[in-house]
C-alpha positions as CSV (number, residue, x, y, z in Angstrom):
1,M,0.1,-0.1,0.1
2,L,1.3,3.4,-1.1
3,S,1.7,6.4,1.9
4,Y,1.1,9.6,0.8
5,S,4.4,10.8,1.5
6,E,5.6,8.8,-1.4
7,L,3.6,10.3,-3.6
8,T,4.8,13.3,-6.3
9,P,2.5,16.4,-6.6
10,P,0.1,15.3,-9.3
11,E,-0.7,12.1,-8.1
12,R,-1.3,13.7,-4.5
13,T,-3.5,16.0,-6.3
14,L,-5.5,13.4,-7.7
15,W,-5.7,11.5,-4.4
16,D,-7.3,14.1,-2.9
17,A,-9.5,14.9,-5.7
18,F,-10.6,11.0,-5.8
19,P,-12.8,10.8,-2.5
20,E,-15.2,13.8,-4.0
21,G,-14.9,12.6,-7.5
22,H,-13.7,15.7,-8.7
23,R,-11.5,15.6,-12.2
24,V,-7.9,16.3,-12.2
25,D,-6.7,18.1,-15.7
26,L,-3.4,18.5,-16.3
27,R,-3.4,19.9,-19.9
28,T,-1.8,22.9,-20.8
29,G,-4.2,23.7,-23.4
30,V,-1.8,23.9,-26.1
31,P,-3.5,21.0,-28.9
32,E,0.1,19.9,-29.9
33,A,1.2,19.4,-26.2
34,D,-1.5,17.8,-24.9
35,D,-1.7,14.9,-27.9
36,P,-1.5,11.5,-26.0
37,A,0.7,10.7,-29.3
38,A,3.5,12.9,-27.8
39,G,3.1,11.6,-24.4
40,E,6.2,10.2,-24.3
41,E,7.6,13.9,-23.6
42,W,5.7,14.6,-20.7
43,G,7.2,15.2,-17.7
44,P,6.8,14.4,-14.2
45,E,4.6,17.4,-13.6
46,R,1.8,15.1,-15.7
47,T,2.8,11.6,-14.7
48,V,0.9,9.6,-12.2
49,R,2.0,6.0,-11.5
50,A,-0.7,3.1,-12.8
51,A,0.1,1.7,-9.5
52,V,-1.9,5.0,-7.7
53,V,-4.8,4.6,-9.9
54,A,-4.9,1.1,-9.1
55,T,-4.8,1.7,-5.3
56,L,-7.4,4.5,-5.0
57,L,-9.8,2.6,-7.1
58,L,-9.4,-0.4,-5.1
59,G,-10.4,1.7,-1.8
60,G,-6.8,3.1,-0.7
61,N,-8.2,6.2,0.1
62,H,-11.8,5.7,1.5
63,D,-14.8,7.9,0.5
64,R,-15.8,10.9,2.8
65,S,-19.2,11.0,3.9
66,G,-21.9,12.6,1.9
67,T,-19.6,12.3,-1.3
68,V,-19.2,10.0,-4.2
69,A,-16.0,8.6,-5.0
70,A,-14.5,8.8,-8.7
71,L,-11.2,8.6,-10.6
72,R,-11.4,11.3,-13.3
73,L,-8.1,12.1,-15.1
74,A,-7.4,14.1,-18.1
75,G,-3.7,15.3,-20.2
76,T,-1.9,12.7,-17.7
77,R,0.7,10.2,-18.8
78,I,0.3,6.6,-16.8
79,T,3.3,4.7,-16.4
80,G,3.8,1.2,-15.3
81,R,1.0,-1.6,-15.7
82,L,-2.7,-1.1,-14.7
83,D,-3.2,-4.3,-13.5
84,L,-7.0,-4.7,-12.3
85,S,-7.5,-8.4,-13.1
86,G,-9.9,-10.4,-10.7
87,T,-10.8,-7.3,-9.0
88,E,-14.2,-5.5,-7.9
89,I,-14.2,-1.8,-8.1
90,S,-17.3,0.1,-7.3
91,H,-16.1,3.6,-8.4
92,T,-16.3,5.2,-11.9
93,F,-13.1,5.2,-13.6
94,S,-12.4,8.1,-16.8
95,L,-9.7,9.0,-18.6
96,E,-9.5,11.5,-20.9
97,G,-6.7,12.8,-23.4
98,C,-4.3,10.4,-21.4
99,R,-1.4,8.1,-22.4
100,L,-0.9,5.2,-20.8
101,D,2.5,3.2,-21.6
102,E,1.3,-0.5,-20.9
103,A,-1.4,-2.6,-21.8
104,V,-4.2,-2.3,-19.3
105,N,-5.5,-5.8,-17.5
106,M,-8.8,-6.0,-16.4
107,R,-9.2,-9.8,-17.0
108,G,-12.1,-11.1,-15.0
109,A,-12.7,-7.7,-13.3
110,T,-16.1,-6.3,-12.1
111,T,-16.7,-2.7,-12.6
112,R,-18.8,0.6,-13.0
113,S,-18.6,2.5,-16.3
114,I,-15.3,2.9,-17.8
115,A,-14.5,5.8,-20.2
116,V,-11.1,6.2,-22.0
117,T,-11.6,8.6,-24.4
118,D,-9.5,10.7,-26.5
119,S,-6.3,8.6,-25.4
120,R,-3.7,6.3,-26.1
121,V,-3.7,2.8,-24.7
122,P,-1.3,-0.2,-25.8
123,G,-4.4,-2.5,-25.5
124,I,-6.9,-3.3,-22.8
125,D,-7.8,-6.8,-22.0
126,A,-11.1,-7.4,-20.5
127,E,-12.0,-11.2,-21.4
128,L,-14.4,-12.2,-18.5
129,A,-15.1,-8.6,-17.1
130,R,-18.7,-7.6,-16.0
131,I,-18.9,-3.8,-16.7
132,G,-21.9,-2.5,-15.0
133,G,-22.2,0.6,-17.4
134,D,-20.7,1.7,-20.4
135,L,-17.5,1.2,-22.2
136,D,-16.2,4.2,-23.5
137,L,-13.5,4.4,-25.9
138,R,-14.6,7.0,-28.4
139,R,-11.7,8.6,-29.9
140,S,-8.6,6.8,-28.5
141,A,-6.0,4.9,-30.0
142,L,-5.5,1.1,-29.1
143,E,-1.9,0.9,-30.7
144,G,0.5,-1.9,-30.5
145,G,-2.4,-4.4,-28.4
146,P,-5.9,-5.5,-29.0
147,L,-9.0,-4.9,-27.3
148,I,-10.2,-8.3,-25.9
149,L,-13.9,-8.3,-24.7
150,A,-14.1,-12.2,-25.2
151,N,-17.2,-13.8,-22.9
152,A,-17.4,-10.5,-21.1
153,H,-20.5,-8.7,-20.3
154,V,-21.2,-4.9,-20.4
155,A,-24.5,-3.6,-19.2
156,G,-24.3,-0.5,-21.2
157,N,-23.3,0.1,-24.9
158,L,-19.6,-0.3,-26.2
159,L,-18.7,2.8,-27.4
160,L,-16.1,2.9,-30.5
161,T,-16.5,6.0,-32.2
162,D,-13.8,7.4,-34.1
163,A,-11.6,4.9,-32.1
164,R,-8.1,3.5,-33.8
165,I,-7.2,-0.2,-32.6
166,S,-4.4,-2.2,-33.7
167,G,-2.9,-5.2,-32.5
168,P,0.1,-7.6,-33.6
169,G,-2.1,-10.5,-34.4
170,E,-5.0,-11.3,-36.6
171,W,-7.9,-9.2,-34.6
172,A,-7.6,-5.9,-33.3
173,V,-11.2,-6.2,-31.7
174,S,-11.8,-10.2,-30.0
175,G,-15.1,-10.3,-28.6
176,G,-16.1,-13.9,-28.8
177,S,-19.3,-14.5,-27.0
178,L,-19.8,-11.2,-25.9
179,T,-22.5,-9.8,-24.1
180,L,-24.1,-6.4,-24.2
181,E,-27.5,-4.9,-22.8
182,G,-27.2,-1.8,-25.0
183,G,-25.0,-2.1,-28.6
184,V,-21.8,-1.5,-30.1
185,F,-21.4,1.8,-32.0
186,G,-18.3,2.0,-34.0
187,E,-19.3,5.0,-36.5
188,R,-16.0,5.8,-38.4
189,L,-13.8,3.0,-36.4
190,T,-10.8,2.2,-37.9
191,T,-9.0,-1.1,-36.8
192,Q,-5.8,-2.9,-38.5
193,G,-6.6,-6.4,-38.1
194,G,-10.4,-7.7,-37.9
195,L,-13.3,-7.4,-35.6
196,R,-13.9,-10.6,-33.8
197,L,-17.6,-11.0,-32.4
198,P,-18.9,-14.7,-33.0
199,G,-21.8,-15.4,-30.8
200,A,-22.4,-12.1,-29.6
201,H,-25.5,-10.7,-28.1
202,I,-26.2,-6.9,-29.3
203,P,-29.7,-6.1,-28.4
204,S,-29.2,-2.5,-29.6
205,G,-27.4,-3.6,-32.6
206,L,-23.8,-3.2,-34.0
207,I,-23.4,0.0,-35.7
208,L,-20.3,0.6,-38.2
209,Q,-21.2,3.4,-40.3
210,A,-18.3,4.7,-42.4
211,A,-15.9,2.1,-40.4
212,R,-12.8,0.8,-41.8
213,L,-11.7,-2.5,-41.2
214,E,-8.7,-3.7,-42.6
215,N,-7.1,-7.7,-42.4
216,A,-6.5,-8.2,-46.0
217,D,-5.4,-11.5,-45.6
218,G,-8.2,-12.7,-43.1
219,V,-11.6,-11.8,-42.1
220,A,-12.3,-8.2,-41.5
221,L,-15.5,-8.8,-39.7
222,A,-16.3,-12.1,-37.7
223,A,-19.6,-11.9,-36.7
224,G,-20.7,-16.0,-36.7
225,G,-23.7,-16.7,-35.0
226,V,-24.1,-13.0,-33.5
227,V,-27.7,-12.2,-32.6
228,A,-28.5,-8.2,-32.8
229,S,-31.4,-6.1,-33.9
230,T,-29.6,-4.3,-36.5
231,V,-26.5,-4.6,-38.2
232,D,-25.5,-1.2,-39.8
233,C,-22.6,-1.3,-42.6
234,S,-23.1,1.7,-44.2
235,Q,-22.2,5.4,-45.5
236,G,-18.6,4.2,-46.5
237,F,-18.2,1.1,-44.2
238,T,-14.9,-0.2,-46.0
239,A,-13.8,-4.2,-45.2
240,Q,-10.3,-5.2,-46.4
241,G,-11.3,-8.7,-45.7
242,E,-13.8,-11.2,-45.7
243,V,-17.1,-10.3,-43.8
244,R,-18.8,-13.1,-42.1
245,L,-22.2,-13.5,-40.6
246,R,-22.6,-17.0,-41.0
247,R,-25.6,-18.0,-38.8
248,A,-26.7,-14.5,-37.9
249,R,-29.8,-14.1,-36.4
250,I,-30.7,-10.1,-37.3
251,E,-33.7,-9.1,-35.9
252,G,-34.3,-6.2,-38.2
253,L,-31.8,-4.3,-40.5
254,L,-28.6,-5.7,-42.3
255,T,-27.4,-3.1,-44.5
256,F,-24.3,-2.3,-46.6
257,E,-25.8,0.8,-48.5
258,G,-22.8,2.7,-50.1
259,A,-20.5,0.2,-48.3
260,C,-17.0,-1.2,-50.1
261,L,-16.1,-4.8,-49.5
262,N,-12.9,-5.8,-50.8
263,G,-12.6,-9.9,-49.7
264,G,-10.3,-12.3,-51.0
265,G,-12.4,-15.3,-52.2
266,I,-15.1,-14.7,-50.1
267,A,-16.1,-11.1,-49.8
268,L,-19.3,-11.7,-47.7
269,D,-20.6,-14.7,-46.3
270,C,-24.2,-14.9,-45.3
271,T,-24.5,-18.8,-45.0
272,A,-27.7,-19.9,-43.0
273,M,-28.3,-16.0,-41.7
274,H,-31.6,-15.0,-40.8
275,V,-32.5,-11.5,-41.3
276,A,-35.8,-9.2,-41.8
277,D,-34.3,-6.5,-43.8
278,F,-31.4,-6.9,-46.1
279,D,-30.2,-3.9,-48.0
280,F,-27.4,-4.7,-50.1
281,R,-26.9,-1.7,-52.1
282,T,-22.9,-1.2,-52.0
283,A,-21.3,1.7,-53.7
284,A,-19.3,-0.8,-56.0
285,P,-19.2,-4.4,-57.0
286,L,-17.4,-6.6,-54.4
287,S,-14.1,-7.7,-55.4
288,G,-14.9,-11.5,-53.7
289,S,-17.5,-13.7,-54.0
290,V,-21.2,-13.5,-52.0
291,D,-22.2,-16.7,-50.3
292,L,-26.1,-16.6,-49.8
293,R,-26.8,-20.2,-49.4
294,F,-29.7,-21.0,-47.2
295,A,-30.0,-17.8,-45.9
296,Q,-33.4,-16.1,-45.3
297,A,-34.5,-12.6,-45.9
298,A,-38.2,-11.3,-45.4
299,W,-37.0,-8.0,-47.6
300,L,-34.1,-7.7,-50.0
301,Q,-33.2,-4.3,-51.5
302,D,-30.1,-4.3,-53.9
303,S,-28.7,-2.9,-57.1
304,E,-27.3,-4.1,-60.1
305,Q,-24.1,-3.2,-59.6
306,S,-23.8,-4.5,-56.2
307,W,-23.2,-8.1,-57.1
308,P,-19.8,-9.9,-57.6
309,G,-19.4,-12.2,-60.7
310,K,-19.9,-15.1,-58.2
311,V,-22.8,-15.1,-55.9
312,L,-23.6,-18.7,-54.3
313,L,-28.0,-18.6,-53.8
314,D,-28.5,-22.5,-53.6
315,G,-31.2,-22.4,-50.9
316,F,-31.6,-18.4,-50.2
317,R,-35.3,-17.9,-49.9
318,Y,-36.7,-14.2,-49.3
319,G,-40.2,-12.6,-49.1
320,S,-39.8,-9.8,-51.1
321,I,-37.1,-8.2,-53.2
322,R,-36.4,-4.8,-55.4
323,F,-33.9,-3.4,-57.5
324,A,-33.0,0.0,-56.0
325,D,-32.9,1.5,-59.4
326,A,-36.0,-0.1,-60.8
327,S,-38.6,2.5,-62.1
328,S,-41.0,0.6,-59.8
329,A,-41.1,-1.4,-56.7
330,A,-42.1,-5.0,-57.5
331,G,-44.6,-6.6,-54.5
332,D,-46.4,-3.2,-54.0
333,G,-48.1,-3.3,-56.9
334,G,-46.1,-1.6,-59.2
335,T,-45.8,-3.2,-62.8
336,L,-42.4,-5.0,-63.4
337,A,-40.4,-3.7,-66.4
338,R,-39.1,-6.3,-69.0
339,D,-35.3,-5.9,-68.1
340,D,-35.9,-6.4,-64.0
341,V,-36.6,-9.9,-64.8
342,A,-33.7,-10.3,-67.4
343,R,-31.5,-8.8,-64.9
344,R,-32.9,-11.4,-61.7
345,L,-32.0,-14.2,-64.3
346,A,-28.4,-12.7,-64.6
347,W,-28.4,-12.6,-61.3
348,I,-29.5,-16.0,-60.7
349,R,-26.7,-17.1,-63.6
350,R,-23.7,-15.9,-61.0
351,N,-24.5,-19.3,-58.9
352,P,-21.7,-21.5,-60.3
353,G,-23.5,-24.5,-61.7
354,Y,-27.2,-25.3,-62.1
355,S,-29.5,-25.3,-59.1
356,P,-33.2,-25.1,-59.4
357,Q,-33.9,-23.5,-56.4
358,P,-32.9,-20.3,-57.1
359,Y,-35.1,-20.3,-60.1
360,E,-38.5,-21.8,-57.9
361,Q,-38.1,-19.2,-55.5
362,L,-37.7,-16.5,-57.8
363,A,-40.6,-17.6,-59.8
364,G,-42.7,-18.6,-56.7
365,W,-42.3,-14.7,-55.8
366,Y,-43.4,-13.5,-59.3
367,R,-46.7,-16.0,-58.5
368,Q,-47.1,-14.5,-55.2
369,I,-47.1,-11.0,-56.2
370,G,-49.6,-11.8,-59.2
371,H,-47.3,-12.0,-62.6
372,D,-47.4,-15.3,-63.4
373,D,-46.0,-14.6,-67.5
374,D,-42.9,-13.6,-65.5
375,A,-42.8,-16.9,-63.3
376,R,-43.6,-18.9,-66.6
377,R,-40.6,-17.0,-68.0
378,V,-38.3,-17.5,-64.8
379,L,-38.9,-21.5,-65.1
380,L,-38.4,-21.6,-68.9
381,S,-34.9,-20.2,-68.3
382,K,-34.5,-22.9,-65.6
383,Q,-35.2,-25.7,-68.4
384,R,-32.7,-23.7,-70.5
385,H,-29.8,-23.8,-68.0
386,R,-30.7,-27.2,-66.6
387,R,-30.4,-28.7,-70.4
388,L,-26.8,-27.7,-70.6
389,T,-26.0,-30.3,-67.7
390,L,-27.7,-33.1,-69.9
391,S,-26.4,-35.9,-72.4
392,L,-26.7,-35.0,-76.3
393,P,-29.7,-36.6,-77.3
394,A,-31.4,-35.5,-73.9
395,R,-29.9,-31.8,-75.2
396,A,-31.6,-32.0,-78.4
397,W,-34.8,-33.3,-77.2
398,G,-34.9,-30.6,-74.6
399,H,-34.1,-27.7,-77.9
400,L,-37.0,-29.6,-79.3
401,L,-39.4,-28.6,-76.4
402,D,-38.1,-25.5,-76.3
403,V,-39.0,-24.7,-79.8
404,T,-41.9,-26.1,-80.4
405,V,-43.7,-25.5,-77.0
406,G,-41.1,-23.9,-74.8
407,Y,-40.9,-26.7,-72.3
408,G,-44.7,-26.2,-71.9
409,Y,-44.5,-22.8,-70.5
410,R,-45.5,-21.6,-74.3
411,P,-47.8,-23.6,-75.1
412,W,-49.0,-21.0,-77.9
413,L,-45.9,-21.9,-80.0
414,A,-47.5,-25.3,-80.9
415,G,-50.5,-23.0,-82.4
416,V,-48.0,-21.0,-84.5
417,W,-46.2,-24.3,-85.8
418,L,-49.6,-25.5,-87.1
419,L,-50.7,-22.6,-88.4
420,I,-47.0,-22.3,-90.4
421,L,-47.5,-26.2,-91.4
422,T,-50.8,-26.0,-92.4
423,L,-50.2,-22.7,-94.7
424,L,-47.7,-24.7,-96.2
425,G,-49.4,-27.7,-97.0
426,T,-52.5,-25.7,-98.1
427,L,-50.4,-24.0,-100.7
428,A,-48.5,-26.8,-101.8
429,F,-51.0,-29.4,-102.4
430,G,-53.1,-26.6,-104.2
431,T,-50.8,-27.0,-106.7
432,Q,-51.7,-30.1,-108.2
433,S,-54.7,-32.4,-107.8
434,P,-53.6,-35.9,-106.2
435,T,-55.1,-39.2,-107.4
436,S,-57.9,-40.8,-105.6
437,V,-57.8,-44.1,-104.2
438,K,-61.2,-45.3,-105.3
439,Q,-62.2,-43.8,-108.0
440,G,-65.4,-41.9,-107.6
441,E,-65.4,-42.6,-104.1
442,G,-65.1,-40.4,-101.1
443,A,-65.3,-36.8,-100.7
444,P,-64.3,-34.4,-102.9
445,F,-60.4,-33.2,-102.2
446,Q,-59.7,-30.1,-100.1
447,P,-56.1,-29.1,-99.8
448,L,-56.9,-27.3,-95.9
449,V,-58.5,-30.6,-95.0
450,Y,-56.3,-32.8,-96.4
451,T,-53.2,-31.1,-94.6
452,L,-54.9,-30.9,-91.6
453,D,-55.7,-34.5,-91.7
454,L,-51.8,-35.1,-92.1
455,L,-50.7,-33.3,-89.2
456,I,-53.6,-34.3,-86.8
457,P,-52.0,-38.1,-85.8
458,I,-55.4,-39.0,-83.7
459,G,-58.6,-39.8,-85.4
460,G,-59.1,-38.6,-88.9
461,L,-61.2,-36.5,-91.6
462,G,-61.2,-38.7,-94.5
463,Q,-58.8,-37.3,-96.8
464,R,-55.4,-38.6,-95.7
465,T,-56.4,-42.3,-96.9
466,G,-58.7,-41.3,-99.8
467,W,-55.9,-39.8,-102.3
468,Y,-52.4,-40.4,-103.2
469,W,-49.8,-38.2,-105.0
470,S,-47.7,-39.1,-108.4
471,N,-46.0,-36.1,-107.8
472,D,-42.9,-37.5,-105.6
473,G,-42.0,-34.3,-104.0
474,L,-45.5,-33.5,-102.4
475,Q,-45.9,-37.5,-101.3
476,W,-42.8,-36.7,-99.2
477,L,-44.4,-33.6,-97.9
478,A,-47.6,-35.5,-97.1
479,Y,-44.7,-38.0,-95.1
480,L,-43.2,-35.0,-93.6
481,L,-46.5,-33.3,-92.6
482,I,-47.7,-36.3,-90.7
483,A,-43.9,-36.6,-89.0
484,F,-44.5,-33.5,-87.8
485,G,-47.8,-34.0,-86.4
486,W,-46.6,-36.9,-84.1
487,M,-43.6,-34.9,-83.4
488,L,-45.6,-31.5,-82.4
489,T,-48.0,-33.9,-80.3
490,T,-45.6,-35.4,-78.5
491,A,-44.1,-32.3,-77.4
492,V,-47.2,-30.5,-76.6
493,I,-48.1,-33.6,-74.2
494,A,-44.3,-33.7,-72.9
495,G,-44.3,-30.2,-72.3
496,V,-47.5,-29.9,-70.2
497,T,-46.2,-33.1,-68.5
498,R,-43.0,-31.2,-67.7
499,T,-44.9,-28.2,-66.1
500,L,-46.8,-30.3,-63.8
501,Q,-43.5,-31.7,-62.4
502,K,-40.5,-30.2,-60.1
503,N,-37.4,-30.5,-61.8
């Protein structure tokens, strides 16, 4: 235990101010001289030992009756290691514009609110800590060591606005299984290393507007399994490295509006994520792929430029989708432009290989909003994509189905073919007269009826069997029309049957 006689003048000032919670401000008023980055040059008149701070926080100067003790220190250099691990601190702890020479150890500590603002700290280890208020690190620089909050509990908010954090390892902030009763507010946060929050509970949301997270060879934001009301990575948010939200549960909005995501192989991993509103209007296309497999979103808004060349969509389900630059919103009674469907189909084709689920999901949504023609267009595109995976004979049959009846989604094509072939036969057979099989018997020759009798394979109109041609060309035309009639009928039946099956 330190004695009062061992204290330096600034330490005695702090000691005397502590019982009544007065702030000790050792700043000069000159911005350049008060910058914590230059704190190594601060002399003894602005220096306090970490041991004195720890002694006060642990009850070294007992509270005076009728006052609330608190440690409030500004513009001070704190030398030595501030070790508060495993302690119970019942006083408010506030540092403003200070410089700490060594990292702070609060591992397993129980404290009230902590504020270290506008300061420079080599790192803070608060693993397993229980903080009974806010942890306020606004505008501070944690250089040389990370912020460790793994398995910690914060009764208030984690405030990281305008903070700068860099660690020697992969993670600048390590907060696995962090539990907050408030939120994480990191507007304009800058990190050298990733922000790690897997399994964290953040009821008031993770706010990273205009933040910059740099971990180019790894994960910039690891929030797999996070439970949050909101995740806001908008207004210039930049991630140099992968953003990972696997199995995240977001009750409200997940937004990347105006964000820049620059991952290596995968820029954004949202596998099995559940979110209410997903706003994916990034500032530019991602440099890596997007993984949305088995994710669920009640509402998705995106822009065509947001998506990279590779998007994993198998199992992705959504209640409503909207292109931000579309002239009208689909799903709210507006009319879809034709190019909207084309762009959605191009979006699905970014999914590597053939998978029927993205097509079925999109078609189901179009049917839900009453756009049945667009749904059929999507399902036709699905069959054309599927055809690429088939054997050569199956592809040939697929082409026939496509040309004749559009795989059953364009049955009117059969009528077009029937009309064309009927006109061809009627004109050709009308140029000459055939020979009757039985002279003087049967109905007179009618080119139109004769052509229809050839094209319709079932039943008969009495013309096909009553006449034959001495002209070999017309006779072969009759044979071809019979063949086309069978092919057309088979294609219609196969196409209609296919629309009733799930491929």
